[in-house]
N, C-alpha and C positions, 0 to 999 in steps of 0.2 A: 842624880840620877830618880827619874819625874815619872812615876808610872800614872799611865791609863788605861782603864778598863772598863770595855762594853761591853751589853750581851745583844746577841744575832739569834731569832728565832725561826726555826725551817718553817720552810713553806710544804706546802704537795700543789700538786700540779693538775688540774682540774683539766683543763685543756692543754694536752703534752708539749714537752721541749724533746724533739728529738731528731738529733739533726742537726751538722755544722758546718757552714758555708766556706767559713772561714775558722782554718783551726788554730790561728797565731794568734789574733786578738778574740776568736770566740763570736763569731758573728753566727746567730743558728738561720736553717732554711725554712723557719717559720715562726709566728706572737707567737705565743702563748701563755696561759691568766695561772695565778695559784690562789689558794688559800694558806691563809699564814697561821702556826697553830702555836695555843701556849703550852703546851707541853714538853716541848722539846727545842732545847736550846743551846747555844755556845757561848761560854765567856772567855775573854782575849783581852789578856795586856801585853801591851808592848811597852817595851823602855830603853830607850838610847841608852846603852852602852859606851861611853867616852874610852879608850880603849884596848877595850876588844879586837881581835884581828877581823873577827866573824860574826855570822849570826848563832844564835844559840835558841834552839826551839824543843819547848815543852810542851808534852800535850799530854793528860789526865797522869800530871805529874812525872812523868817517864822523859827523860831525855831522849831525843828520836834521832831517827838513823842521817849519815850526812845526805842519803838520796829525798828521804822528808823536808831534812832545813833546806837543801837546794831549792826546795819548789817552793820553798817558802820566800824564801831571799830572792829568787825572781820575782815574784808576787811586790816586795815588799822593795825591790829596785824604780818600780814604776815611781815608786813617793819617792824615793831619793833621785831621783832623774828628774821629778817635778819639783822639787826644794834646794837641788842642790849639795844635802845635807846627806855626806857619806857614811854616814855615822854605823859601825854595827848595832843589830837592836837583841834584846833579851825580850823571848817574845813565849807567855806562858798561855799557855789555851783549856781549858776543861771542856768537854762532849759531854751535856748531859742528854744526849742520843746514841744510842750504835753507832758505831763508825762503819760508814761503808758496808750498810746490811738495808741500803733501799729505801730508808727512812730519812734521807736529803741533810744526814750530815755536813756534807761539802758546801752546801746551800747556807746552813748557821754558822758552819766553820768559818767560810771563806770571806762573808760579809760582817762577823765581826770580826776577824782580821783586819781588813778594809776599814773596820767605823776606828778601832785602835790606830791602826797605824795614819791616820786621818789625820789622830787627836799628837800620837806624838812625833809625828812631823811636823805639823804645827800649819799641815794643809790649808787649814777650813772646809774643805768642801760643802757642796752646799747635798741634800738626798740625790737630785737627779745627776750631779756629777759623780759623787759616791758611789750611785748603781753602775757608771760605767766605766771603775773602778774594780767593784768588786765580779762584773762578767768576768774580767781578765783571769777573773781566779777560778772561776766554777760560771757554767751558768747559768743556773738558777742561782748563786748568790744575790745578782743583781735583783731578783723581786725581794727579797731577805731586809733590802733596806727598807720596807713599808708595814704596815701590817694592811689585816683584813685580805680583800680583796686586791690584785694585783696582776696587771699585765707586765709582760715582757714584750715590747714593740718591734720586733724584728730589723727592721731603720734599711738606710741603706748604704752606711758604713759605720764605722768606731765610732763618730761622732754623734748618730742618731740612732743606735740601738741602747735604751736605757730601760728601766722599770715606770710607771706611771701609776697612784692606785687608783682604783675602777671604785671601792664601796669598804668602807670602816667596819661593815660585817657586827653591824650592830646591833644585829635581827640573831632570828631562833634558828643557828645551825651553827654547825660543831663536826666533829667526824669522832669515831671507836676505832682507833688503830691495833690491830690483830698483830704480833707480833711474833710471825710462820717461826720468821729463825733469825736473830739477830748475830749469828757470827757473818765475818766479812765474805760477799760471796765470790765465787770463784770468778769470772769475769765480768772486770768491770763497767760501768758505765759507760765512761769512752772508747772504749774496746768494742763494746758490744751495738752503740751507736752506727761506729765507724763502718762498723762492717756490715750493718742494715743500710745505712745509705747508700753503699758500695754496690750491694748484693743484692739487694730484695725487687725481684716486681712488685710486690707489694706497694710500694715509697711513695711513685708519685702520685700513686690515690690520694693517700694517706695525707700528700700538703697541699691536693686540692679541697679534700673533707674537711679536713681542721678548722683551715681559713674561715669555713664555713661557720664549724662551731663554733669559733670565738666570736663572731658577730651576733649569734643566737642567744652564746651564754652573758654576753654582755647585756643583752634586751632582756633576759628571764632576770639577772639577779639585779638589774636597776627596775623591777617589777617585783621583786622577789618575791619569782614563780616556783617552788623550794624544787618541786615536781620536776620542773623542766633544766633545772638546774644538776638534779641529780640523774636525769636521761642521756642529757648533755655527756657528762662525766662521764656515766659506765660505758657511753658507746666508744666515747674518745680512748680511756684508757685501751679497750678490746681491740680498738682498730689501731692502736700502736703496738700491741701484744702480737697481729698476725702481723705485723712487718716483719718483724724479726723470724716468725716463723715463716717464710719466705726468702729470709737469709743467706745463703749459703757460708758454711755451714749453719744448719738452723740453729735459730737461739731460744729458748727459753727459761727463765729466771724462778718459774712454778716449781711449789711444791706438791704433792698431795695434797697438806690440808692447805694451801693456797683454795683449789680447788674446792674442798672440801667448806671454806669460809664463804666461797661467791656462794653457792648451792645456796648457807644459810641465810643470807641474804635475801636471796629471792622467797625462800620460805617464808621470812621475816615479813617480805612484804605481802605475799600472800595472804598474811595475817592479817593486814591493815595498818603494817608498821611501816612508812616510807622512808626507808635510805638506799642509798646505790653506792656499790663498788667500785673501787679504782686501784691500779697498782704501775708501780715503777720497777726501773729495773732491780730487781730483787723478788723478793716472796711473799714480804709484809705486805697485808691486804686493809685496806684505810676504806672505812665504810661510812661515806656521808650522809648524815644524817640532822635531823634536826635537835637540836641540844636538848630538849627538852624529852626527848625521846630518846638519850642516850643510854641512861641509866637502864633501862628496861633492855636494850640492846644488849645492853653487855652480860644482862643475867642470862638474856637468851644463850649468847654466844658463850657463856660459862656454860652450858651445858657438856660441851666438846673440849672446850680450850680453857686450862688454866686461868684464874683470875689474872696470875702475875705478867699472863701473856698479852690479856686487856687494857688500852690505856683509853680512857675518852681526855680528850681537846675542846677546847673553843678558838676562837679567835684571839689567834696574837697581835702585841701590837711591834710598834715599829723598834728599830735600832734604836738602844737607848745607852747612855753614859749612867754606870753602875757607880762607878769609882775616879778620883780624881788625886 
């Protein structure tokens, strides 16, 4: 048995991914853009288990249910079909990020699984091809193949929908993550997204405006215009949550402390500290900021939140092999 282990970092979307046009191969309704973060990641090892009858999946040292293992097996089948190697695997994965709490655990989790499976089954995919495979596990995982700022291009088909690196983010930028609630959310992103696409009258406007946001934020990143990057990030995130409020039934992942966090970010801006918030499908708030300002932002937020709820993150790296 040969063990291959990789680490993949989470990414937080600045231009959101919110909607699929193809559920089977996971094609988005719009392109998106994210910042990979160094504070949260998943490490996964995949080992071919000759003689085993089926895959065995451990998450955080706990043997997973049949349903959870079947989801992983369906993903590994992509690699088995491509190589002709039908051998089951033992999958050992550790999440250094709360699972299903709106902190992009599926992005790092499926990207790490894709990278580990690529090594175990000997497919030797390059990053572009690997991002297509990761996309089949979780849409946002396609961006976690790369570090820094990454765009997921929606493409026209399964063959040209993949991630591309935009900028290594090797400048003064980062995030302060406010963990409002680390528990598993009641409504999954998949269900919330599907309901919004099918019922929200605001959704068409979201698609139209997010295409414009993407063009503008890429130019702001190119010129390292932090204020512009922040303004677009905050606006795009709020518009995404607006589509949820228009869904039937209406959907909101916000909690009272989420709103308090947003108010504190606005207050910090009024006090002359440039920072901007964004939220995904969960109650937790991410504050985009100059990394050099992150300590004083954390100190201010600690007047309300427990320091254990506040995590500073810098730009994360691309998928990496950490053990063979």
